[in-house]
Residue frames as qw, qx, qy, qz and C-alpha x, y, z in Angstrom:
[[0.111, 0.547, 0.099, -0.823, 25.09, 11.89, -26.80],
 [0.506, 0.544, 0.644, 0.182, 22.69, 12.08, -29.77],
 [0.135, -0.444, 0.184, 0.866, 23.69, 14.75, -32.23],
 [0.513, 0.709, 0.484, 0.009, 21.45, 16.38, -34.96],
 [0.297, -0.330, 0.311, 0.840, 23.21, 18.18, -37.75],
 [0.261, 0.098, -0.319, -0.906, 20.89, 20.44, -39.65],
 [0.745, -0.010, 0.147, -0.651, 18.02, 18.32, -38.37],
 [0.859, 0.171, -0.469, -0.115, 19.50, 14.92, -39.43],
 [0.784, -0.558, 0.266, -0.057, 20.46, 12.47, -36.74],
 [0.384, 0.638, -0.663, 0.067, 24.10, 11.32, -36.65],
 [0.746, -0.034, -0.636, 0.194, 25.79, 8.27, -35.11],
 [0.587, -0.799, -0.121, -0.043, 25.65, 8.56, -31.28],
 [0.400, 0.660, -0.404, 0.490, 28.73, 10.17, -29.85],
 [0.340, -0.626, 0.478, -0.514, 30.71, 9.74, -26.68],
 [0.424, -0.877, -0.145, 0.172, 31.44, 9.07, -23.98],
 [0.602, -0.176, 0.155, 0.763, 34.34, 11.53, -23.91],
 [0.026, 0.534, -0.074, -0.842, 34.84, 14.82, -25.78],
 [0.471, 0.558, 0.649, 0.213, 32.50, 15.53, -28.65],
 [0.165, -0.176, 0.231, 0.943, 33.03, 18.34, -31.20],
 [0.265, 0.710, 0.640, -0.128, 29.87, 20.32, -32.09],
 [0.268, 0.257, 0.302, 0.878, 29.44, 23.01, -34.75],
 [0.056, 0.371, 0.397, -0.838, 27.80, 26.11, -33.47],
 [0.464, 0.426, 0.005, -0.776, 24.29, 26.99, -34.96],
 [0.547, 0.285, -0.644, -0.453, 24.46, 23.77, -37.03],
 [0.468, -0.061, -0.874, 0.118, 24.50, 20.91, -34.53],
 [0.589, -0.467, 0.187, -0.633, 21.97, 20.39, -31.75],
 [0.389, 0.143, -0.889, 0.193, 22.30, 17.46, -29.22],
 [0.715, -0.481, 0.014, -0.507, 20.60, 15.59, -26.52],
 [0.000, 0.467, -0.837, 0.286, 22.32, 13.77, -23.70],
 [0.854, -0.179, -0.321, -0.368, 21.21, 10.23, -22.94],
 [0.391, -0.540, 0.665, -0.337, 22.02, 8.49, -19.62],
 [0.715, 0.165, -0.642, -0.222, 22.86, 4.78, -20.34],
 [0.038, 0.209, -0.846, 0.490, 23.16, 3.76, -16.64],
 [0.342, -0.402, -0.842, -0.109, 20.58, 1.74, -14.93],
 [0.153, -0.208, 0.257, -0.931, 17.88, 3.90, -13.25],
 [0.134, -0.350, -0.909, 0.179, 14.75, 3.34, -11.30],
 [0.325, -0.257, -0.023, -0.910, 11.31, 4.91, -10.78],
 [0.130, 0.204, 0.891, -0.384, 8.26, 3.91, -8.73],
 [0.255, -0.416, -0.598, -0.636, 4.74, 3.58, -9.77],
 [0.235, -0.269, 0.425, -0.832, 2.76, 5.45, -7.07],
 [0.113, 0.206, 0.942, -0.242, 0.35, 3.33, -5.00],
 [0.415, -0.027, -0.303, -0.857, -3.09, 3.28, -6.52],
 [0.592, 0.030, 0.614, -0.521, -6.40, 1.70, -5.49],
 [0.368, 0.210, -0.760, -0.494, -7.29, -1.40, -7.51],
 [0.803, -0.084, 0.330, -0.490, -10.08, -4.02, -7.33],
 [0.178, -0.289, 0.929, 0.149, -9.07, -7.66, -7.54],
 [0.340, -0.077, -0.802, -0.485, -11.08, -10.44, -9.27],
 [0.371, -0.403, -0.825, 0.136, -12.83, -11.38, -6.03],
 [0.196, -0.838, -0.366, -0.353, -13.88, -7.83, -5.18],
 [0.610, -0.560, -0.170, 0.534, -11.12, -6.86, -2.76],
 [0.262, 0.932, 0.001, 0.252, -9.87, -3.34, -2.89],
 [0.769, -0.397, 0.014, 0.501, -6.08, -2.86, -2.33],
 [0.034, 0.960, -0.197, -0.195, -3.49, -0.22, -2.56],
 [0.888, 0.031, 0.291, 0.354, -0.69, -1.41, -4.90],
 [0.107, 0.907, -0.324, -0.247, 2.55, 0.21, -6.21],
 [0.942, 0.151, 0.092, 0.285, 5.68, -1.00, -7.93],
 [0.315, -0.762, 0.383, 0.416, 9.40, -0.39, -8.12],
 [0.837, 0.514, 0.169, 0.084, 10.87, -0.51, -11.70],
 [0.417, -0.610, 0.433, 0.517, 14.51, -0.64, -12.74],
 [0.717, 0.646, 0.258, 0.040, 15.33, 0.12, -16.36],
 [0.409, -0.471, 0.398, 0.673, 18.22, 1.04, -18.74],
 [0.589, 0.725, -0.025, -0.357, 18.45, 2.50, -22.26],
 [0.764, -0.118, 0.544, 0.325, 20.07, 0.21, -24.75],
 [0.476, 0.451, 0.475, 0.587, 19.50, 2.26, -27.91],
 [0.162, -0.439, -0.201, 0.860, 20.13, 6.05, -27.45],
 [0.091, 0.022, -0.458, -0.884, 18.70, 6.91, -30.86],
 [0.321, -0.431, -0.770, -0.344, 15.39, 5.13, -30.39],
 [0.318, -0.522, -0.589, 0.529, 15.01, 6.62, -26.89],
 [0.063, -0.375, -0.002, 0.925, 15.19, 10.05, -28.46],
 [0.197, 0.076, -0.530, -0.821, 13.24, 9.51, -31.62],
 [0.245, -0.295, -0.901, -0.203, 10.48, 6.98, -30.66],
 [0.353, -0.749, -0.560, 0.003, 8.79, 8.82, -27.76],
 [0.086, 0.808, -0.039, 0.582, 8.85, 12.38, -26.45],
 [0.391, -0.632, 0.464, -0.483, 8.79, 11.86, -22.70],
 [0.559, 0.200, -0.805, 0.012, 10.45, 8.51, -22.15],
 [0.042, 0.097, -0.786, 0.609, 10.03, 8.44, -18.37],
 [0.554, 0.140, 0.279, -0.772, 6.32, 9.31, -18.31],
 [0.730, 0.229, -0.473, -0.438, 5.56, 6.82, -21.18],
 [0.433, 0.177, -0.861, 0.202, 7.41, 4.07, -19.31],
 [0.147, -0.013, 0.686, -0.713, 5.68, 4.79, -16.03],
 [0.650, 0.162, 0.071, -0.739, 2.21, 4.81, -17.64],
 [0.668, 0.237, -0.662, -0.244, 2.97, 1.57, -19.45],
 [0.234, 0.121, -0.862, 0.433, 4.05, -0.05, -16.12],
 [0.343, 0.075, 0.495, -0.795, 0.82, 1.23, -14.39],
 [0.699, 0.213, -0.225, -0.644, -1.38, -0.05, -17.17],
 [0.624, 0.181, -0.757, -0.063, 0.20, -3.48, -17.22],
 [0.066, 0.067, -0.821, 0.564, -0.05, -3.70, -13.46],
 [0.520, 0.130, 0.251, -0.806, -3.69, -2.78, -13.42],
 [0.739, 0.235, -0.428, -0.464, -4.53, -5.26, -16.17],
 [0.458, 0.218, -0.849, 0.148, -2.67, -8.03, -14.44],
 [0.047, -0.022, 0.749, -0.660, -4.18, -7.54, -11.02],
 [0.552, 0.066, -0.009, -0.831, -7.82, -7.19, -12.26],
 [0.805, 0.120, -0.457, -0.359, -7.94, -10.76, -13.34],
 [0.494, 0.107, -0.787, 0.354, -6.47, -12.23, -10.19],
 [0.604, -0.695, -0.363, -0.143, -8.02, -12.87, -6.73],
 [0.238, -0.885, 0.304, -0.260, -6.49, -11.21, -3.59],
 [0.843, -0.403, 0.352, 0.063, -4.98, -14.46, -2.24],
 [0.841, 0.359, 0.192, 0.356, -3.17, -15.03, -5.53],
 [0.272, 0.868, -0.092, 0.405, -1.79, -11.58, -5.58],
 [0.447, -0.794, 0.351, -0.214, -0.42, -11.89, -2.07],
 [0.863, -0.232, 0.433, 0.116, 1.06, -15.41, -2.43],
 [0.766, 0.250, 0.378, 0.455, 2.56, -14.99, -6.04],
 [0.019, 0.940, -0.048, -0.337, 4.01, -11.46, -6.08],
 [0.371, -0.487, 0.631, 0.476, 7.23, -12.77, -7.63],
 [0.462, 0.255, 0.781, 0.334, 5.52, -14.56, -10.34],
 [0.228, 0.891, 0.388, -0.060, 3.25, -11.48, -11.22],
 [0.133, -0.855, 0.241, 0.440, 6.27, -9.25, -11.12],
 [0.433, -0.182, 0.735, 0.489, 7.98, -11.58, -13.68],
 [0.375, 0.545, 0.711, 0.238, 5.02, -11.40, -15.96],
 [0.056, 0.950, 0.166, -0.260, 4.86, -7.61, -15.67],
 [0.354, -0.572, 0.503, 0.542, 8.54, -7.52, -16.67],
 [0.404, 0.146, 0.778, 0.459, 7.75, -9.34, -19.87],
 [0.235, 0.787, 0.567, 0.057, 4.67, -7.31, -20.72],
 [0.079, -0.924, 0.020, 0.374, 6.36, -3.94, -20.16],
 [0.361, -0.428, 0.605, 0.566, 9.47, -5.01, -22.26],
 [0.449, 0.434, 0.717, 0.309, 7.22, -5.99, -25.11],
 [0.169, 0.923, 0.338, 0.074, 6.29, -2.33, -25.39],
 [0.255, -0.915, 0.165, 0.266, 9.42, -0.52, -24.31],
 [0.687, -0.141, 0.501, 0.507, 11.93, -2.38, -26.47],
 [0.443, 0.671, 0.424, 0.416, 10.62, -0.38, -29.44],
 [0.111, -0.986, -0.039, -0.118, 11.65, 2.74, -27.50],
 [0.494, 0.557, -0.514, 0.426, 15.32, 1.61, -27.04],
 [0.319, -0.515, 0.537, -0.586, 14.60, 0.89, -23.35],
 [0.649, -0.034, -0.760, -0.029, 14.75, -2.38, -21.48],
 [0.557, -0.633, 0.225, -0.489, 13.31, -2.98, -17.97],
 [0.332, 0.368, -0.829, 0.261, 15.57, -5.12, -15.79],
 [0.197, -0.192, -0.870, 0.409, 13.37, -5.63, -12.68],
 [0.417, -0.479, -0.236, -0.736, 9.83, -5.10, -11.45],
 [0.213, -0.092, -0.834, 0.500, 9.03, -5.41, -7.76],
 [0.388, -0.580, -0.460, -0.549, 5.29, -5.31, -6.85],
 [0.120, 0.054, -0.620, 0.773, 4.42, -3.69, -3.50],
 [0.389, -0.592, -0.632, -0.314, 1.02, -4.34, -1.92],
 [0.053, 0.393, -0.360, 0.844, 0.69, -1.44, 0.50],
 [0.329, 0.025, 0.609, -0.721, -2.61, -2.19, 2.05],
 [0.081, -0.354, -0.884, -0.293, -5.85, -4.18, 1.65],
 [0.203, -0.084, 0.130, -0.967, -8.52, -1.42, 1.89],
 [0.765, -0.007, 0.105, -0.636, -11.53, -3.84, 1.54],
 [0.422, -0.212, 0.881, 0.011, -11.51, -7.65, 2.00],
 [0.152, -0.038, -0.818, -0.553, -12.89, -9.95, -0.65],
 [0.542, -0.136, -0.005, -0.829, -16.65, -10.06, -0.93],
 [0.885, -0.055, -0.345, -0.307, -16.88, -13.80, -0.81],
 [0.653, 0.070, -0.635, 0.407, -14.55, -14.47, 2.14],
 [0.567, -0.798, -0.203, -0.003, -14.55, -14.07, 5.91],
 [0.093, 0.859, -0.405, 0.297, -11.87, -12.22, 7.67],
 [0.766, -0.532, 0.334, -0.136, -11.27, -15.00, 10.22],
 [0.945, 0.055, 0.175, 0.273, -9.16, -17.50, 8.15],
 [0.533, 0.690, -0.126, 0.473, -6.87, -14.67, 6.99],
 [0.299, -0.810, 0.374, -0.339, -5.73, -13.81, 10.57],
 [0.451, 0.312, -0.789, 0.277, -2.89, -15.67, 12.11],
 [0.592, -0.423, -0.685, 0.033, -3.73, -17.65, 15.33],
 [0.319, -0.214, -0.425, 0.819, -2.43, -15.02, 17.74],
 [0.205, -0.021, -0.082, -0.975, -4.62, -12.28, 16.29],
 [0.538, -0.316, -0.654, -0.427, -7.52, -14.64, 16.33],
 [0.523, -0.375, -0.639, 0.421, -7.03, -15.11, 20.04],
 [0.140, -0.133, -0.193, 0.962, -6.71, -11.35, 20.46],
 [0.341, -0.180, -0.383, -0.840, -10.04, -10.80, 18.67],
 [0.604, -0.371, -0.697, -0.109, -11.73, -13.50, 20.68],
 [0.413, -0.311, -0.540, 0.664, -10.53, -11.84, 23.93],
 [0.021, -0.048, -0.020, 0.998, -11.50, -8.36, 22.87],
 [0.439, -0.062, -0.240, -0.863, -14.95, -8.92, 21.50],
 [0.428, -0.045, 0.794, -0.430, -16.02, -12.23, 22.82],
 [0.704, 0.451, 0.216, -0.504, -17.85, -13.00, 19.63],
 [0.822, 0.137, 0.452, 0.319, -15.20, -14.88, 17.61],
 [0.372, -0.238, 0.371, 0.817, -13.08, -13.63, 14.82],
 [0.166, 0.565, 0.644, 0.489, -16.14, -12.89, 12.74],
 [0.181, -0.897, -0.326, 0.238, -16.90, -9.95, 15.05],
 [0.364, -0.505, 0.263, 0.737, -13.60, -8.36, 14.01],
 [0.237, 0.215, 0.679, 0.661, -14.78, -8.59, 10.35],
 [0.259, 0.247, 0.235, -0.904, -18.09, -7.02, 11.39],
 [0.642, 0.239, -0.098, -0.722, -21.53, -8.23, 10.48],
 [0.352, 0.139, -0.914, -0.145, -20.85, -12.03, 10.38],
 [0.757, -0.367, -0.185, -0.509, -23.61, -14.24, 11.68],
 [0.504, -0.473, 0.673, -0.263, -23.17, -16.36, 14.82],
 [0.092, 0.247, -0.935, -0.235, -22.29, -19.97, 14.09],
 [0.779, 0.017, 0.054, -0.625, -25.25, -22.12, 13.04],
 [0.912, -0.091, 0.391, -0.088, -25.71, -25.88, 12.50],
 [0.863, 0.403, 0.161, 0.258, -23.81, -25.81, 9.25],
 [0.206, 0.910, -0.233, 0.273, -21.08, -23.32, 10.29],
 [0.792, 0.005, -0.400, 0.462, -17.58, -24.24, 11.39],
 [0.370, -0.919, 0.026, -0.133, -16.71, -22.56, 14.67],
 [0.522, 0.554, -0.485, 0.430, -13.04, -21.74, 15.28],
 [0.760, -0.649, -0.031, -0.022, -11.72, -23.07, 18.59],
 [0.253, 0.760, -0.538, 0.264, -8.25, -22.21, 19.91],
 [0.912, -0.210, -0.329, 0.127, -6.26, -24.93, 21.54],
 [0.433, 0.347, -0.387, 0.736, -3.63, -22.48, 22.81],
 [0.395, -0.579, -0.585, 0.408, -3.92, -21.58, 26.50],
 [0.078, 0.785, 0.168, 0.591, -5.12, -17.96, 26.79],
 [0.168, 0.303, -0.481, 0.805, -4.05, -15.45, 29.38],
 [0.187, -0.455, -0.783, 0.381, -5.86, -15.46, 32.70],
 [0.007, 0.717, 0.429, 0.549, -8.79, -13.00, 32.38],
 [0.466, -0.825, -0.289, 0.138, -8.10, -11.62, 35.80],
 [0.606, -0.276, 0.078, 0.742, -4.74, -10.06, 34.88],
 [0.095, 0.769, 0.110, -0.623, -6.38, -7.13, 33.03],
 [0.220, -0.139, 0.672, 0.694, -5.55, -8.14, 29.47],
 [0.050, 0.495, 0.797, 0.342, -9.21, -8.60, 28.51],
 [0.085, -0.105, 0.096, -0.986, -10.94, -5.26, 28.34],
 [0.302, 0.432, 0.667, -0.527, -14.49, -4.64, 29.60],
 [0.314, 0.450, 0.699, 0.458, -16.95, -4.80, 26.77],
 [0.016, -0.922, -0.365, 0.128, -18.23, -1.37, 27.87],
 [0.415, -0.556, 0.274, 0.666, -14.83, 0.08, 27.06],
 [0.456, 0.748, -0.219, -0.430, -14.18, 1.74, 23.74],
 [0.967, 0.216, 0.062, 0.118, -12.88, -0.84, 21.23],
 [0.449, 0.738, -0.330, 0.381, -9.70, 1.32, 20.73],
 [0.338, -0.673, 0.543, -0.372, -8.84, 1.08, 24.38],
 [0.908, -0.160, 0.367, -0.125, -9.27, -2.71, 24.38],
 [0.841, 0.499, -0.058, 0.202, -7.17, -3.08, 21.27],
 [0.266, 0.766, -0.410, 0.417, -4.30, -1.05, 22.61],
 [0.495, -0.588, 0.523, -0.369, -4.23, -2.27, 26.14],
 [0.978, 0.022, 0.188, -0.087, -4.27, -5.84, 24.79],
 [0.607, 0.682, -0.349, 0.212, -0.83, -5.10, 23.33],
 [0.366, -0.759, 0.465, -0.271, 0.79, -5.20, 26.81],
 [0.894, -0.221, 0.387, 0.041, 1.50, -9.03, 26.90],
 [0.817, 0.483, 0.133, 0.285, 3.38, -8.63, 23.57],
 [0.071, 0.934, -0.270, 0.223, 5.72, -5.90, 24.78],
 [0.925, -0.167, -0.062, 0.335, 9.28, -6.86, 25.63],
 [0.402, -0.743, 0.230, 0.483, 12.70, -5.47, 26.46],
 [0.505, -0.002, 0.606, 0.615, 13.86, -6.49, 22.96],
 [0.227, 0.760, 0.520, 0.318, 11.04, -4.47, 21.39],
 [0.242, -0.940, -0.042, 0.238, 11.98, -1.43, 23.56],
 [0.484, -0.478, 0.433, 0.592, 15.60, -1.81, 22.37],
 [0.448, 0.303, 0.646, 0.538, 14.48, -2.08, 18.72],
 [0.116, 0.783, 0.494, 0.360, 12.05, 0.81, 18.71],
 [0.461, -0.230, -0.269, 0.814, 13.05, 3.18, 21.56],
 [0.057, -0.267, -0.253, -0.928, 10.33, 5.65, 21.02],
 [0.140, 0.385, 0.704, -0.580, 7.16, 6.98, 22.78],
 [0.080, -0.317, -0.632, -0.703, 3.94, 7.26, 20.75],
 [0.299, 0.310, 0.513, -0.743, 0.68, 9.12, 21.45],
 [0.043, 0.335, 0.828, 0.448, -2.45, 7.89, 19.62],
 [0.352, 0.242, 0.219, -0.877, -5.28, 10.33, 19.05],
 [0.107, 0.227, 0.934, 0.252, -8.00, 7.75, 18.04],
 [0.386, 0.026, -0.095, -0.917, -11.10, 9.22, 16.40],
 [0.326, 0.161, 0.868, -0.338, -14.10, 7.31, 17.68],
 [0.112, 0.447, 0.784, 0.416, -17.21, 6.61, 15.57],
 [0.080, -0.837, -0.504, 0.197, -19.14, 9.27, 17.47],
 [0.333, 0.824, 0.030, 0.458, -16.59, 11.84, 16.23],
 [0.494, -0.840, 0.219, -0.046, -14.90, 12.34, 19.67],
 [0.527, 0.573, -0.567, 0.271, -11.16, 11.89, 20.19],
 [0.826, -0.559, 0.076, 0.002, -9.68, 9.59, 22.78],
 [0.203, 0.810, -0.534, 0.133, -6.00, 9.69, 23.66],
 [0.962, -0.250, 0.072, 0.080, -3.74, 6.67, 24.37],
 [0.003, 0.844, -0.535, -0.040, 0.02, 6.08, 24.68],
 [0.987, 0.015, -0.037, 0.155, 2.60, 3.46, 23.89],
 [0.145, -0.893, 0.424, -0.039, 5.88, 4.04, 25.63],
 [0.978, 0.088, -0.042, 0.184, 8.72, 1.92, 24.35],
 [0.237, 0.803, -0.388, 0.385, 11.67, 3.81, 25.90],
 [0.158, -0.498, 0.734, -0.434, 12.19, 1.99, 29.24],
 [0.551, -0.113, 0.733, -0.382, 11.76, -1.47, 30.73],
 [0.368, 0.166, 0.890, 0.211, 9.46, -3.72, 28.92],
 [0.091, -0.230, -0.463, -0.851, 7.34, -0.89, 27.59],
 [0.163, 0.391, 0.689, -0.588, 3.89, 0.38, 28.68],
 [0.127, -0.325, -0.580, -0.736, 0.58, 1.08, 26.92],
 [0.091, -0.463, -0.733, 0.490, -2.46, 2.82, 28.34],
 [0.081, 0.825, 0.509, 0.234, -5.19, 5.46, 28.32],
 [0.254, -0.932, -0.058, 0.251, -4.28, 9.13, 28.41],
 [0.379, 0.858, -0.319, 0.134, -1.26, 11.25, 27.45],
 [0.835, 0.041, -0.378, 0.399, 2.21, 9.78, 28.17],
 [0.570, -0.715, -0.139, 0.380, 4.35, 10.95, 31.08],
 [0.399, -0.397, 0.322, 0.761, 7.03, 12.22, 28.76],
 [0.384, 0.616, -0.184, -0.663, 6.87, 14.26, 25.55],
 [0.860, 0.232, 0.454, 0.015, 5.98, 11.73, 22.81],
 [0.365, -0.303, 0.562, 0.677, 8.39, 11.32, 19.92],
 [0.138, -0.151, -0.680, -0.705, 5.46, 10.92, 17.43],
 [0.451, 0.245, 0.497, -0.700, 1.75, 11.81, 17.66],
 [0.006, -0.106, -0.885, -0.454, -0.40, 9.51, 15.51],
 [0.512, 0.233, 0.291, -0.774, -4.00, 10.35, 14.53],
 [0.176, 0.039, -0.915, -0.360, -6.09, 7.42, 13.30],
 [0.664, -0.202, -0.129, -0.708, -9.65, 6.30, 13.21],
 [0.643, -0.282, 0.638, -0.316, -10.83, 3.41, 15.41],
 [0.923, 0.288, 0.201, -0.159, -11.64, 1.19, 12.48],
 [0.573, 0.714, -0.383, 0.124, -8.35, 1.86, 10.91],
 [0.247, -0.603, 0.678, -0.339, -6.62, 1.08, 14.20],
 [0.837, -0.036, 0.489, -0.245, -8.35, -2.27, 14.28],
 [0.843, 0.534, -0.059, 0.011, -7.20, -3.01, 10.67],
 [0.233, 0.779, -0.538, 0.223, -3.68, -2.00, 11.61],
 [0.427, -0.449, 0.725, -0.300, -3.46, -4.30, 14.57],
 [0.857, 0.145, 0.462, -0.178, -5.08, -7.19, 12.56],
 [0.382, -0.330, 0.633, 0.587, -2.37, -6.72, 9.89],
 [0.506, 0.634, 0.574, 0.113, -4.97, -5.84, 7.25],
 [0.243, 0.946, 0.042, 0.212, -3.28, -2.44, 6.96],
 [0.738, -0.010, -0.153, 0.657, 0.33, -1.57, 6.96],
 [0.248, -0.749, -0.194, 0.583, 1.57, 1.76, 8.64],
 [0.199, -0.230, 0.434, 0.848, 3.19, 2.96, 5.40],
 [0.007, 0.392, 0.755, 0.525, 0.08, 2.16, 3.34],
 [0.184, -0.776, -0.577, 0.174, -2.19, 3.85, 5.95],
 [0.230, -0.642, -0.029, 0.731, -0.08, 6.98, 5.83],
 [0.134, -0.110, 0.582, 0.795, 0.14, 7.18, 2.13],
 [0.099, -0.491, -0.769, -0.398, -3.60, 6.69, 1.79],
 [0.131, -0.446, 0.074, -0.882, -4.26, 9.45, 4.41],
 [0.739, -0.465, -0.434, -0.223, -5.83, 7.09, 6.98],
 [0.727, -0.483, -0.216, 0.437, -2.98, 7.74, 9.40],
 [0.128, 0.923, -0.039, 0.361, -1.69, 11.23, 10.22],
 [0.805, -0.164, -0.248, 0.513, 1.69, 11.76, 11.71],
 [0.042, -0.963, 0.127, -0.235, 3.11, 14.70, 13.73],
 [0.566, -0.646, 0.490, 0.151, 6.90, 14.14, 14.28],
 [0.037, -0.530, 0.762, 0.371, 9.49, 12.00, 12.67],
 [0.839, 0.227, -0.199, -0.453, 7.92, 9.73, 9.94],
 [0.543, 0.370, -0.750, 0.072, 10.77, 7.24, 10.19],
 [0.136, -0.151, 0.785, -0.585, 10.07, 6.81, 13.95],
 [0.694, 0.124, 0.216, -0.676, 6.28, 6.43, 13.17],
 [0.769, 0.326, -0.469, -0.286, 7.11, 3.55, 10.65],
 [0.103, 0.337, -0.871, 0.343, 8.84, 1.70, 13.55],
 [0.673, -0.049, 0.385, -0.629, 5.27, 0.70, 14.53],
 [0.812, 0.271, -0.427, -0.291, 5.71, -2.14, 12.01],
 [0.313, 0.320, -0.828, 0.338, 8.05, -3.77, 14.48],
 [0.386, -0.055, 0.604, -0.695, 5.30, -3.66, 17.08],
 [0.807, 0.218, -0.016, -0.549, 2.86, -5.31, 14.69],
 [0.627, 0.351, -0.695, -0.031, 5.39, -7.97, 13.86],
 [0.031, -0.254, 0.828, -0.499, 5.63, -8.80, 17.60],
 [0.698, 0.007, 0.226, -0.679, 1.89, -9.74, 17.41],
 [0.732, 0.249, -0.563, -0.291, 2.68, -12.84, 15.38]]
């Protein structure tokens, strides 16, 4: 407890009983325990032109109660703004790949930079954890193909028939000086219904292609039924379901046979980004690109479905 007697600061008191003089003493309590706050996800542009949604978790403690009261008026807000400014400055000078691969190193540098400022306030940051929620726009000088894992490359090749570049949209067909990606893994038989007709909506092809990846283990882990209201580019809405409550699970067009646990509304392009692991369910929800009707915790179990695509 920091006590002011007639406006003059005294030696910090406590813990325990503290005697105060009425009308003469004023005081302010200071919590010396380790606390935490989060830097809300914000949109940032990396050095190579990628746009990503990034937040951070910060743990801190007050080591000098007097400085924490005298140096700054709103300690929590000042620390949060300092952390956000340091995070923005650090990520603007790094390419996307470095941000994704060296999060621990960047977090350590942020810890030092924040402490350089906050130690003068009697506050010390113990830990900073960087959280990349979603990549909203890929780098301007790179193709989406190399960033996808081999299973998703095969999925894209099946769905669109034009290589992984079709998933990224707008890439030119391979020319004389272009490296064409060839999969050496045996692909499913096209007659078993995994490969959608090119006349089908892309959303239907993306969702029905999930069927080979469903399993009893996934059903046991998720145990929920989802209804997807997919907004097509034309503005119309198409309904699909993913039932992970019985057997090996089912996916298909139309409403589910049972009442869904969660109804998810998402655009077709965002659904494609979600299945290609360019967008995480939590990041999509926080950025407003995915709307949920029902239990949010159940909706976030879709992350387990996406992990099954690896």
